C-alpha positions in Angstrom: 0.0 0.0 0.0 1.2 3.4 -0.8 0.8 6.3 1.6 0.2 9.9 0.5 2.6 12.2 2.1 3.1 15.9 1.5 6.7 16.7 0.8 7.7 20.1 1.9 10.6 21.4 -0.1 13.1 23.6 1.7 15.2 26.3 0.0 18.3 24.6 -1.3 21.7 26.1 -0.4 23.4 27.6 -3.5 26.3 29.9 -4.5 25.3 33.5 -4.4 27.2 36.5 -5.8 25.5 39.5 -4.2 26.2 43.2 -4.1 24.9 46.2 -2.2 23.8 49.5 -3.9 21.9 52.5 -2.7 18.7 53.7 -4.3 17.6 57.3 -4.6 16.0 57.2 -1.1 19.3 56.1 0.4 18.2 52.6 1.2 20.4 49.6 0.7 19.4 47.4 -2.2 20.8 43.9 -2.7 21.3 42.7 -6.3 23.0 39.9 -8.2 26.5 40.9 -9.3 29.4 39.4 -11.1 32.5 38.4 -9.0 33.9 41.9 -10.0 30.9 43.7 -8.4 29.2 44.8 -11.6 25.4 44.2 -11.8 24.3 41.5 -14.2 21.8 41.6 -17.0 19.0 44.2 -17.0 20.2 45.5 -13.6 23.1 47.3 -15.3 20.7 50.0 -16.4 19.2 50.4 -12.9 22.5 50.4 -11.0 25.5 52.0 -12.7 29.0 51.4 -11.6 30.3 48.9 -9.1 28.6 47.8 -5.9 29.5 49.5 -2.6 30.2 46.0 -1.2 30.0 42.6 -2.8 30.8 39.0 -1.9 30.3 35.5 -3.0 28.7 33.0 -0.6 28.4 29.2 -1.0 26.1 26.7 0.7 23.7 29.3 2.0 20.1 30.2 1.1 19.4 33.6 -0.4 18.0 35.0 2.9 21.0 33.9 4.9 23.5 35.1 2.2 21.8 38.5 2.1 21.8 38.9 5.9 25.5 37.9 6.1 26.3 40.4 3.3 24.6 43.3 5.1 26.2 42.3 8.4 29.7 42.1 6.9 29.4 45.3 5.0 28.7 47.3 8.1 26.6 49.7 5.9 23.4 51.1 7.1 20.4 52.8 5.4 20.8 56.6 5.3 18.4 58.4 7.6 15.4 59.8 5.7 15.5 63.6 5.7 12.0 65.1 5.7 11.5 68.2 3.6 10.7 71.3 5.7 7.2 72.3 5.1 6.4 76.0 5.2 4.4 77.1 8.2 1.0 78.3 7.5 0.0 81.7 9.1 -2.3 81.2 11.9 -5.6 83.1 11.5 -6.6 85.2 14.5 -9.5 83.9 16.4 -12.6 86.0 16.9 -13.1 86.8 20.5 -15.4 84.5 22.4 -18.9 85.7 23.3 -18.0 85.8 27.0 -14.9 88.0 26.4 -16.9 90.3 24.1 -19.5 90.8 26.9 -16.8 91.5 29.5 -15.2 94.2 27.3 -18.6 96.0 26.9 -19.3 95.9 30.6 -15.9 97.4 31.5 
């Protein structure tokens, strides 16, 4: 007799060549790069030049390789700078009814 079992497939460890770049917002972005640190394929248009930090990892899943890359690079996301919004002039409030009555009585 055969028995039905559900086989869960786990991510297989592979060889990853990853690099870190910064986007316009200053956040770190992980991409696939060559061993020289140049982005591959269509990513060349998006990220020009060499990676800020790149490395090759073997026998790791993508998530573990990316986490190790960020940790070893010691790079952090740049703080987001909020644009200063101009302050709106505050309109003067009309005097409350009670204050208005007090002024007339005085």
